[in-house]
DRENLUM-682493 format. One record per residue (C-alpha): x, y, z; residue in one letter; residue number from 1. Coordinates in steps of 0.25 Angstrom, whole numbers, always signed. Layout:
<nodes>
<node x="X" y="Y" z="Z" res="A" n="NUM"/>
...
</nodes>
This chain:
<nodes>
<node x="+92" y="-337" z="+3" res="M" n="1"/>
<node x="+87" y="-340" z="-11" res="I" n="2"/>
<node x="+98" y="-346" z="-20" res="L" n="3"/>
<node x="+98" y="-343" z="-35" res="R" n="4"/>
<node x="+104" y="-355" z="-43" res="L" n="5"/>
<node x="+106" y="-348" z="-56" res="G" n="6"/>
<node x="+102" y="-337" z="-65" res="T" n="7"/>
<node x="+90" y="-338" z="-74" res="G" n="8"/>
<node x="+90" y="-339" z="-89" res="W" n="9"/>
<node x="+87" y="-324" z="-90" res="Q" n="10"/>
<node x="+101" y="-320" z="-85" res="T" n="11"/>
<node x="+108" y="-329" z="-94" res="I" n="12"/>
<node x="+100" y="-324" z="-106" res="T" n="13"/>
<node x="+103" y="-310" z="-102" res="A" n="14"/>
<node x="+118" y="-312" z="-101" res="D" n="15"/>
<node x="+118" y="-319" z="-114" res="L" n="16"/>
<node x="+110" y="-307" z="-120" res="A" n="17"/>
<node x="+120" y="-297" z="-114" res="L" n="18"/>
<node x="+132" y="-305" z="-120" res="I" n="19"/>
<node x="+126" y="-306" z="-133" res="L" n="20"/>
<node x="+123" y="-291" z="-133" res="F" n="21"/>
<node x="+138" y="-287" z="-129" res="L" n="22"/>
<node x="+143" y="-296" z="-140" res="I" n="23"/>
<node x="+134" y="-290" z="-150" res="T" n="24"/>
<node x="+138" y="-276" z="-146" res="A" n="25"/>
<node x="+153" y="-279" z="-146" res="Q" n="26"/>
<node x="+151" y="-285" z="-160" res="A" n="27"/>
<node x="+143" y="-273" z="-166" res="S" n="28"/>
<node x="+153" y="-263" z="-160" res="R" n="29"/>
<node x="+164" y="-269" z="-168" res="D" n="30"/>
<node x="+156" y="-270" z="-181" res="T" n="31"/>
<node x="+160" y="-260" z="-192" res="P" n="32"/>
<node x="+150" y="-250" z="-197" res="A" n="33"/>
<node x="+141" y="-254" z="-209" res="A" n="34"/>
<node x="+147" y="-248" z="-222" res="P" n="35"/>
<node x="+138" y="-237" z="-228" res="E" n="36"/>
<node x="+129" y="-242" z="-239" res="R" n="37"/>
<node x="+133" y="-238" z="-253" res="A" n="38"/>
<node x="+123" y="-232" z="-262" res="E" n="39"/>
<node x="+116" y="-243" z="-270" res="P" n="40"/>
<node x="+120" y="-244" z="-285" res="S" n="41"/>
<node x="+110" y="-246" z="-296" res="A" n="42"/>
<node x="+114" y="-261" z="-297" res="A" n="43"/>
<node x="+110" y="-262" z="-282" res="T" n="44"/>
<node x="+97" y="-255" z="-285" res="V" n="45"/>
<node x="+94" y="-264" z="-297" res="A" n="46"/>
<node x="+97" y="-276" z="-289" res="G" n="47"/>
<node x="+87" y="-272" z="-279" res="A" n="48"/>
<node x="+76" y="-272" z="-289" res="N" n="49"/>
<node x="+79" y="-285" z="-295" res="G" n="50"/>
<node x="+89" y="-282" z="-306" res="A" n="51"/>
<node x="+103" y="-288" z="-304" res="G" n="52"/>
<node x="+101" y="-303" z="-304" res="L" n="53"/>
<node x="+110" y="-303" z="-316" res="A" n="54"/>
<node x="+119" y="-292" z="-322" res="I" n="55"/>
<node x="+124" y="-290" z="-336" res="Y" n="56"/>
<node x="+135" y="-281" z="-340" res="R" n="57"/>
<node x="+137" y="-278" z="-354" res="P" n="58"/>
<node x="+150" y="-281" z="-360" res="G" n="59"/>
<node x="+158" y="-288" z="-371" res="P" n="60"/>
<node x="+154" y="-302" z="-374" res="G" n="61"/>
<node x="+141" y="-301" z="-366" res="T" n="62"/>
<node x="+127" y="-303" z="-372" res="D" n="63"/>
<node x="+115" y="-296" z="-365" res="L" n="64"/>
<node x="+104" y="-304" z="-372" res="G" n="65"/>
<node x="+111" y="-317" z="-369" res="E" n="66"/>
<node x="+113" y="-313" z="-354" res="W" n="67"/>
<node x="+98" y="-309" z="-353" res="L" n="68"/>
<node x="+93" y="-322" z="-358" res="E" n="69"/>
<node x="+101" y="-330" z="-348" res="T" n="70"/>
<node x="+98" y="-320" z="-336" res="T" n="71"/>
<node x="+83" y="-316" z="-338" res="L" n="72"/>
<node x="+77" y="-329" z="-334" res="T" n="73"/>
<node x="+64" y="-324" z="-327" res="D" n="74"/>
<node x="+53" y="-315" z="-331" res="D" n="75"/>
<node x="+55" y="-308" z="-318" res="R" n="76"/>
<node x="+69" y="-304" z="-322" res="Q" n="77"/>
<node x="+71" y="-290" z="-328" res="G" n="78"/>
<node x="+83" y="-283" z="-334" res="A" n="79"/>
<node x="+89" y="-269" z="-331" res="T" n="80"/>
<node x="+99" y="-262" z="-338" res="V" n="81"/>
<node x="+108" y="-254" z="-329" res="L" n="82"/>
<node x="+117" y="-243" z="-335" res="I" n="83"/>
<node x="+126" y="-234" z="-327" res="R" n="84"/>
<node x="+133" y="-223" z="-333" res="Y" n="85"/>
<node x="+143" y="-212" z="-329" res="P" n="86"/>
<node x="+141" y="-197" z="-330" res="A" n="87"/>
<node x="+137" y="-193" z="-345" res="G" n="88"/>
<node x="+135" y="-207" z="-349" res="G" n="89"/>
<node x="+120" y="-208" z="-348" res="R" n="90"/>
<node x="+117" y="-208" z="-364" res="D" n="91"/>
<node x="+127" y="-220" z="-366" res="A" n="92"/>
<node x="+120" y="-227" z="-354" res="A" n="93"/>
<node x="+106" y="-225" z="-360" res="I" n="94"/>
<node x="+111" y="-230" z="-373" res="S" n="95"/>
<node x="+118" y="-242" z="-367" res="G" n="96"/>
<node x="+106" y="-245" z="-359" res="G" n="97"/>
<node x="+97" y="-245" z="-371" res="S" n="98"/>
<node x="+106" y="-254" z="-378" res="D" n="99"/>
<node x="+106" y="-264" z="-367" res="L" n="100"/>
<node x="+90" y="-263" z="-366" res="L" n="101"/>
<node x="+90" y="-266" z="-381" res="D" n="102"/>
<node x="+98" y="-278" z="-379" res="Q" n="103"/>
<node x="+89" y="-283" z="-368" res="I" n="104"/>
<node x="+76" y="-280" z="-375" res="E" n="105"/>
<node x="+82" y="-288" z="-388" res="D" n="106"/>
<node x="+82" y="-300" z="-378" res="G" n="107"/>
<node x="+67" y="-298" z="-375" res="G" n="108"/>
<node x="+69" y="-292" z="-361" res="T" n="109"/>
<node x="+66" y="-278" z="-356" res="T" n="110"/>
<node x="+75" y="-271" z="-346" res="A" n="111"/>
<node x="+75" y="-258" z="-339" res="R" n="112"/>
<node x="+87" y="-248" z="-340" res="L" n="113"/>
<node x="+93" y="-241" z="-328" res="I" n="114"/>
<node x="+103" y="-230" z="-330" res="L" n="115"/>
<node x="+111" y="-224" z="-319" res="E" n="116"/>
<node x="+123" y="-215" z="-318" res="P" n="117"/>
<node x="+136" y="-222" z="-312" res="G" n="118"/>
<node x="+151" y="-220" z="-312" res="P" n="119"/>
<node x="+153" y="-228" z="-324" res="R" n="120"/>
<node x="+145" y="-234" z="-336" res="A" n="121"/>
<node x="+140" y="-248" z="-333" res="E" n="122"/>
<node x="+129" y="-256" z="-340" res="S" n="123"/>
<node x="+122" y="-269" z="-334" res="M" n="124"/>
<node x="+109" y="-277" z="-336" res="V" n="125"/>
<node x="+103" y="-282" z="-323" res="L" n="126"/>
<node x="+93" y="-293" z="-323" res="V" n="127"/>
<node x="+85" y="-296" z="-310" res="G" n="128"/>
<node x="+71" y="-300" z="-305" res="Y" n="129"/>
<node x="+61" y="-289" z="-307" res="E" n="130"/>
<node x="+48" y="-296" z="-305" res="G" n="131"/>
<node x="+38" y="-304" z="-312" res="D" n="132"/>
<node x="+32" y="-296" z="-324" res="P" n="133"/>
<node x="+20" y="-307" z="-326" res="A" n="134"/>
<node x="+15" y="-303" z="-312" res="K" n="135"/>
<node x="+18" y="-288" z="-313" res="D" n="136"/>
<node x="+28" y="-290" z="-301" res="T" n="137"/>
<node x="+41" y="-282" z="-303" res="V" n="138"/>
<node x="+50" y="-277" z="-293" res="L" n="139"/>
<node x="+48" y="-262" z="-288" res="A" n="140"/>
<node x="+62" y="-258" z="-292" res="G" n="141"/>
<node x="+59" y="-263" z="-307" res="T" n="142"/>
<node x="+47" y="-254" z="-307" res="I" n="143"/>
<node x="+54" y="-242" z="-301" res="L" n="144"/>
<node x="+66" y="-244" z="-311" res="A" n="145"/>
<node x="+56" y="-244" z="-323" res="G" n="146"/>
<node x="+54" y="-258" z="-326" res="G" n="147"/>
<node x="+41" y="-265" z="-330" res="N" n="148"/>
</nodes>
Protein backbone atom coordinates (compact mmCIF):
# COMPACT_ATOMS: atom_id res chain seq x y z
CA MET A 1 0.00 0.00 0.00
CA ILE A 2 1.25 3.46 -0.89
CA LEU A 3 0.67 6.06 1.74
CA ARG A 4 0.09 9.70 0.71
CA LEU A 5 1.22 12.04 3.38
CA GLY A 6 -0.32 15.27 2.19
CA THR A 7 -1.89 17.12 -0.61
CA GLY A 8 0.08 19.05 -3.15
CA TRP A 9 0.33 22.76 -3.57
CA GLN A 10 -2.02 22.51 -6.56
CA THR A 11 -4.92 21.41 -4.38
CA ILE A 12 -4.33 24.21 -1.89
CA THR A 13 -4.15 26.79 -4.69
CA ALA A 14 -7.34 25.45 -6.27
CA ASP A 15 -9.15 25.61 -2.91
CA LEU A 16 -8.03 29.21 -2.36
CA ALA A 17 -9.06 30.17 -5.90
CA LEU A 18 -12.50 28.64 -5.35
CA ILE A 19 -12.93 30.50 -2.07
CA LEU A 20 -11.88 33.78 -3.70
CA PHE A 21 -14.33 33.17 -6.56
CA LEU A 22 -17.21 32.52 -4.15
CA ILE A 23 -16.47 35.66 -2.11
CA THR A 24 -16.26 37.78 -5.27
CA ALA A 25 -19.49 36.32 -6.64
CA GLN A 26 -21.31 37.05 -3.39
CA ALA A 27 -19.97 40.60 -3.22
CA SER A 28 -20.88 41.40 -6.83
CA ARG A 29 -24.40 40.01 -6.35
CA ASP A 30 -25.06 42.56 -3.60
CA THR A 31 -23.61 45.51 -5.54
CA PRO A 32 -26.28 47.98 -6.75
CA ALA A 33 -26.56 48.61 -10.46
CA ALA A 34 -24.49 51.46 -11.84
CA PRO A 35 -26.49 54.68 -12.32
CA GLU A 36 -27.25 55.74 -15.86
CA ARG A 37 -24.84 58.26 -17.29
CA ALA A 38 -26.18 61.77 -17.56
CA GLU A 39 -25.92 63.64 -20.83
CA PRO A 40 -22.67 65.66 -20.78
CA SER A 41 -23.08 69.40 -20.49
CA ALA A 42 -21.05 71.98 -22.35
CA ALA A 43 -18.90 72.60 -19.27
CA THR A 44 -17.95 68.93 -19.30
CA VAL A 45 -17.23 69.03 -23.02
CA ALA A 46 -15.21 72.22 -22.62
CA GLY A 47 -13.30 70.62 -19.80
CA ALA A 48 -12.50 67.66 -22.03
CA ASN A 49 -10.65 69.79 -24.55
CA GLY A 50 -8.57 71.72 -22.04
CA ALA A 51 -10.81 74.64 -21.12
CA GLY A 52 -11.96 74.72 -17.56
CA LEU A 53 -8.74 75.13 -15.58
CA ALA A 54 -10.26 78.33 -14.20
CA ILE A 55 -13.80 79.68 -14.47
CA TYR A 56 -14.87 83.34 -14.30
CA ARG A 57 -18.51 84.29 -13.84
CA PRO A 58 -19.29 87.96 -14.52
CA GLY A 59 -20.90 89.78 -11.64
CA PRO A 60 -20.86 93.01 -9.67
CA GLY A 61 -17.45 93.86 -8.25
CA THR A 62 -15.56 91.52 -10.57
CA ASP A 63 -13.04 92.65 -13.20
CA LEU A 64 -12.49 90.31 -16.13
CA GLY A 65 -9.25 92.00 -17.25
CA GLU A 66 -7.68 91.73 -13.80
CA TRP A 67 -8.79 88.11 -13.49
CA LEU A 68 -7.27 87.24 -16.89
CA GLU A 69 -3.95 88.88 -15.93
CA THR A 70 -3.63 86.65 -12.90
CA THR A 71 -5.03 83.52 -14.55
CA LEU A 72 -3.44 83.42 -18.01
CA THR A 73 0.14 82.61 -17.02
CA ASP A 74 1.21 80.41 -19.95
CA ASP A 75 1.19 80.83 -23.75
CA ARG A 76 -0.46 77.43 -24.05
CA GLN A 77 -3.53 78.62 -22.16
CA GLY A 78 -6.54 79.95 -24.00
CA ALA A 79 -9.82 81.58 -23.09
CA THR A 80 -13.30 80.47 -24.07
CA VAL A 81 -16.46 82.51 -23.53
CA LEU A 82 -19.38 80.16 -22.88
CA ILE A 83 -22.86 81.66 -23.05
CA ARG A 84 -26.02 79.66 -22.34
CA TYR A 85 -29.36 81.18 -23.20
CA PRO A 86 -33.02 80.21 -22.73
CA ALA A 87 -35.47 79.97 -25.60
CA GLY A 88 -35.78 83.29 -27.40
CA GLY A 89 -32.64 84.76 -25.82
CA ARG A 90 -30.13 84.15 -28.60
CA ASP A 91 -29.74 87.80 -29.63
CA ALA A 92 -29.05 88.91 -26.05
CA ALA A 93 -26.59 86.02 -25.67
CA ILE A 94 -24.70 87.06 -28.81
CA SER A 95 -24.54 90.64 -27.57
CA GLY A 96 -23.34 89.61 -24.10
CA GLY A 97 -20.77 87.24 -25.60
CA SER A 98 -19.47 89.97 -27.90
CA ASP A 99 -19.09 92.31 -24.91
CA LEU A 100 -17.05 89.70 -23.06
CA LEU A 101 -14.91 89.05 -26.15
CA ASP A 102 -14.25 92.82 -26.44
CA GLN A 103 -13.14 92.96 -22.80
CA ILE A 104 -10.80 90.01 -23.34
CA GLU A 105 -9.35 91.48 -26.54
CA ASP A 106 -8.77 94.82 -24.76
CA GLY A 107 -6.39 92.88 -22.50
CA GLY A 108 -4.44 91.57 -25.50
CA THR A 109 -5.84 88.05 -25.52
CA THR A 110 -8.01 86.36 -28.12
CA ALA A 111 -10.81 84.01 -27.18
CA ARG A 112 -13.44 81.91 -28.81
CA LEU A 113 -17.17 82.19 -28.24
CA ILE A 114 -19.47 79.23 -27.66
CA LEU A 115 -23.24 79.75 -27.56
CA GLU A 116 -25.63 77.03 -26.52
CA PRO A 117 -29.28 76.84 -25.57
CA GLY A 118 -29.97 76.06 -21.94
CA PRO A 119 -32.65 76.24 -19.28
CA ARG A 120 -31.46 79.67 -18.05
CA ALA A 121 -29.17 82.52 -19.06
CA GLU A 122 -25.60 81.97 -17.94
CA SER A 123 -22.23 83.50 -18.87
CA MET A 124 -18.72 82.36 -18.02
CA VAL A 125 -15.15 82.56 -19.23
CA LEU A 126 -13.14 79.35 -19.12
CA VAL A 127 -9.34 79.23 -19.17
CA GLY A 128 -7.40 76.08 -19.86
CA TYR A 129 -4.45 74.55 -21.66
CA GLU A 130 -5.08 74.26 -25.37
CA GLY A 131 -1.63 73.56 -26.79
CA ASP A 132 1.58 75.36 -27.66
CA PRO A 133 1.03 77.93 -30.44
CA ALA A 134 4.82 78.28 -31.03
CA LYS A 135 4.98 74.60 -32.01
CA ASP A 136 1.60 74.61 -33.79
CA THR A 137 0.35 72.00 -31.35
CA VAL A 138 -3.18 72.65 -30.20
CA LEU A 139 -5.69 70.20 -28.86
CA ALA A 140 -8.06 68.63 -31.36
CA GLY A 141 -11.05 69.99 -29.47
CA THR A 142 -9.69 73.50 -29.92
CA ILE A 143 -9.51 73.07 -33.67
CA LEU A 144 -12.98 71.55 -33.84
CA ALA A 145 -14.42 74.35 -31.72
CA GLY A 146 -13.06 76.98 -34.07
CA GLY A 147 -9.88 78.04 -32.26
CA ASN A 148 -6.48 78.73 -33.83
